[in-house]
N, C-alpha and C positions, 0 to 999 in steps of 0.2 A: 308488120311483115319484115323479114330480114332484108337488109340492103344488099345490092349486088356489088361485087368487088371488081375493080378494073382488072381485066384478064392479064395475068402474068404468064409465065411459061406454062404450056399445056401440061407438061409433066412436072408438077410442083415438086420442089426438092424435099425428099423425105429426111434429109440430114439436118434440116434446120427449119424451125417454125418461126415465121416473122412475128415480131412482138407487136402487141397493141391491137387496137380496133382499126380495121382497114375499110370500113364501110363509110357511107355518107352520113354526116350528122345534120340534123335539122337546123335552121337558122337560129342564131343566139337570141335570147330574149333580152329585154331591157333590165338592167340591174334595179332591183326594188329600192324605193326610197325608204330611208329610215323612219319608222313610226315612233309612237310614244312607247316608252318603257317604264314599267312600274316595279319597284321592289316591294315584295309582299312578305311581311314577317309578323303580322298581327291578325287575329281571327276576323276582325271586321273588314280588314283589307282583303282577306281571302274570300269572304262572302261577296264583296263587291266584284272581285275578279271573276267569280263564278257567274254572276249576273251578266257581266259583259261577254264572257266566253260563250254563254248559252245563246247569244244572238247570232252566232255563226254556225253553219253546219259543217265547217272544216276547221280543225284546230291542229296545228303542228306542235309536237311535244319533243323536248329533248331533256335528258336527265344528266346531271353530273353527280358522280358518286366516288367514294374512296374505298378501295379494297382494304379491309382490316384483317391483318394477319397476326395471329397470336394475341389479339386484344381481348379484353374482357368486357362483355356486355351482360348485365344482369347476372353477374357471377358465373357466366358460362363462357368458356373459351370458344371463339368463333373466327372464321375467316370470310364471313359473308360481307358483301358490299354494303356500304352505308350510304343511303340516299342523302345528298347534301343540298342539291338544288333541283327544282323542276321548272323548266321554262315552257310557257304555253303562249303560242303566237297565233293571232288572227290578223286580218287585214288592218294595218296601221296601228297595231297594239300588241305589245308583248309583256306578259307578267312573269317576273322571276321570283319564284316562291322559295323562301328559306325553309327547307324541309327539316332542318335541325332545330330551329326555334319553334316552328309550328309542329307540335306533336300530333295534332289531330288534322289530318288532311281529308277527312271524310266529305266535306262539302264538295270536293272535286269529283266525287262519284256522280254527281248530277251531270257532269260533262263527259267523263271517260266511259261511263256505263250506259250512256244514252245511245241506243243503236242507230238513231237518226243523225248522230254527229260522227263524221269521219275523222278519226284520229290519224295523223300523219307521223310516222316514225322513220328514221333512217338507220337501219340496223336494229330491228325490233327486239331481238332476243334479250339482251341485257337490260334494256329499259323496261320491258314488260315484267321481268323478274323483280327488279328493285321496286317498281311501282306496286306489284302485287304484294310484296312484303309489307307495304304500308297500307294495304287494304284497297288499292286502286286496281281494279280488274277491267282492262280495256275491252269493250264489247265489239267494236267495229273499227278496223284500222287498215291502213295500207303501209306496207314496208317498202319504202322508196329505194333502199339499198338493194333489196331483192329484185325490185322492178328494173332498176338500172342494170343489174347483173344479167337479166334475161335479154336485154337489148345489146349491151356493150361488152359483157363478160366480167368475170370476177376481178380482173386487174384494173378495171375502169369504173368501178361502181362506188368508190368512196365518195363522201360528200365533197371533199376538196377537188377530186377529179371531175365530178359532175358539175360543180359550179364553174370550173374552168371551161368545160365543154359547153354548158348551157348559157353562161353569161360572160365568159372571158374574165371571170373574177378569180383572183388568187386568194384563197382562204387562209388566214393566219391561224396555224394550229400550234403556236409556240406555247400556249398555256394549257394544252390538252392534258398534260400529266401533272398539273399543279395540285396543291392541296386545297380541295374545295370545302374542307371543314373549318378552315381558318375564319375567324370573325374579328373585326369587320372585314368584309371583302372589299378590296380596292375597286374603284369605279371601272377600271380597265377590265377586271375579271368579270364583273357584272355585265358589261357591254359585250364581252367575248361570249359569255353564256347565252345572252339574248340573241346574238347574231346567228348562232347555229339554228335555233328554232325558226327565226325569221327567214333564213335562207332555205330551210327545209320546206317552208310554205311556198316560197317562190319557185323552188324546183318542182313541186307538185303541179303548179299551174303550167309550167313549161312542158312537163311530161303529159299532162292532160290535153294540151293543145296538139302535140305532135305524136305522142305514143299512147293514146287512150287504151289500145288493146292490151298493152303491158300492165297498165294499172288495173284493168278489169280482171285479168287472170290472177293478179296478186292480192285481190281483195280478201280479207281474212275469212269471210264467209265461205270461201272455197276450200278452207282447211277442214271443213266439216262435211264434205260430200260423202254420202254413205257408200260403203263397200262391204264385202263379206267380212264377218267378224274376225276370221283368222288372218285376214290381210292387214287389217288396221294397225296392229302393233308395228309392222314393218314400215308402214307409211309414216308413222310417228317416230321411227328410229328407236323404238323402245323395246323391241323383242330381245329377251335375254339369251335366246338360243338361236342357232342357225336355222335357215328356212326349211331344210330337209327334215330336221328333227321336229320342228314345230308342226309341219304337215303330218308327219307320222303320228304324232301325239293327237292331232285333231282327228285323224282317221280312227285311231284307237278309241277316242271319246265319242265318235259318231257325228262330229261336227262336219267332217268331210266324208262323203259316202264312198267315193272312189277317185281315181286319178282324173277321170273325165270331168269331175266337178272342179278340179284345179283350173282346167281350161275355161270352163263356163264362168267361174268367179273372176279369174284374171281378165278374161275378155270383156266382161261386163265393167270391171273397174277401169280398163283401158278406154272404154267408150264413155265412161261417166266422169272421170277425173279431169279437172281443169287446172288446178294449181301445179306449176312446173316442178316444185320440189317433190310433191306427192307422186306425180307421174314419173319422175326420174327414179324414185325409190321403187315404184312398181316395176319399172323396166329392169332394175337390178334384181328384184325378186323373181321375175320371169326367167332371167338368165340363170339365177341360182338354181332354179328348179328344172332347167333345161327344157322349157316348154317351146320347142322348135315350131310347134304347130301355130304359134302366134306370130311367127316372123313376118307373115304377110301384112299383119296389122301394125307391126312396128315400123316397117319400111316407110310408110308415109310420114312418120315423125322425123325423118331425116330432113324434111322441109318445114318443120314446125316453126312458128314465129319465135318461140323462146329458145335461147341458146342452150339451156340445160337439157331441154328435150332432144335437141339435135345431137348433143354430145352423148346423152344417155342412150339414144337409139343406136348410135355408132358402137358404143361399148356392148350393148345387148346383142346386136347382130354379130359382132365379132366373137363374143363368147358362145353364141349359139352355133357358130361356124356355118352360117347360111351360105349356100353354094355361090350365089351371085352377090354376096354381101360386099366383097371388096370392090367390085365394079360400081356398086351403089355408093360406097363410102368415098371413093377416090375424089369425086368433084368437091367434097367438103374440105379438101386441102386448101381450097381457095375461099373458104367461108370468111365472112368479115370478122368473126369473133375468134380471138386467139384460143380460148378453151376448146372450141369445136375443132379448129385446125390441129391442135395438139392431140385430141382424141382420135382424129382421123389418122394422123401420123402413127400413133401407137398401134392402132388396129391394122394398118397396112404393113407394119413391120412384123406383125405376129404371124408365125407359120400357119397355114390353112389346112394342114394335113391331119389335125387332130379330130377325133370323133366326139360328138356330144355324148356326155355320160348321163346315165339315169341317176339323178341325184335324190330320188325319192327314198327315204329311209325305210327299212323293214325291221320289224321287231323279231328277235329270236329268243325263244324260251329254252333255257338250259334244263338238264335233267334235275338239277337241284332246286328248280323253281325260279332262279334268278333270270331276269330278262335284260336284254341290251338292244340298242339300236344299231343297225348296220345300214350303210348307204351304197347302193349299186353293188358292183363287184362281188356278189355272193355267188358261189358255185352251187352245184346241185346238192352237195352235202350240207349246205348252210354255213360252210366256213368262209372266212373273209379272204378276199383277194388282197394280198399283202402289198400290191402295187398301188392300192388306193389308200392314200394317207387319211382321207376323210373316214373311210370305213374303219381303219385301225383306231382312229380317235373315238368314233361312236361306240366301238366295242367296249370301251371302258366306262361308258355312261349307262348306269343302271337306274331303274325306276325306284 
């Protein structure tokens, strides 16, 4: 649950948002003792590492890679990242795997693809991509950076910031941008690489003790909660076209029967989704489609445990121009998380005299057989309201 902030001025200043996290932090943990570290650059060593890692149901992983720009790999120009090291830590043991010398990392699939083993990542996106390029597809993971962002905000969620908060440890990041493809690697660089994985594991234990709710909602299984098929691309951030045009096409294809189904599908998704990122993207979709009817279901999210959901609810209610929205939003100027305070400030600065627009696109068929999409703002003759820039834009989109 979000922490309460010591009460400042009742009418919090809209001119400036106080920086940082203002809530109460749980007691610091004990800094973990350094365990054994093993350099792995031969197949038999990798097999041994896998046997050891499989004895734990929690494995922290960190990857070091170099972005290759203008380089040639297999006679093909590429700018893809090149995995150099893979660090895997369990209690009292960390393996630093040389991913350059070991061309076959497939034995590690027994660890990363086992759904019974929790993989811990801090900032999962890039690490998941470079691992997948080497055939390692993680089945079950927690993104600790995203977890910390839900509690403390995006400015407080880096590994360095969290170790300072959780253990009062200052993490040395001086080698972060070093060349990880050089060989042999100096012992200091190997130790640096191992330390990130070890500290990711320690941070997981601290979060699990004090913020288990945040870990639970960021479990990767929540990324696959079912919603209506037309909604899913927006939750993945993968829709190539705006929401109103996508809905119009879905109606044309019979995927959506009518506008009432928009409410039914979005209401069901709002009740089903758990992952903060997906729920935040759903709130944006609801606002894009001007589904004011769902505002009463959005209002409780102003008190959601996850900071992204509180901020997303603020933005959605503001865009929907809910009559009592500003009164509901004003208390969040005192939210512990800076991101939420900033969203509240922006919403309260926005004029409240605008009317919600009907953003549902409509298809118009011309005499010559060509068809175009229009959004709201159509008059009785079917011509476009020139004051609606979206409508003018859709008018040039033909099937």
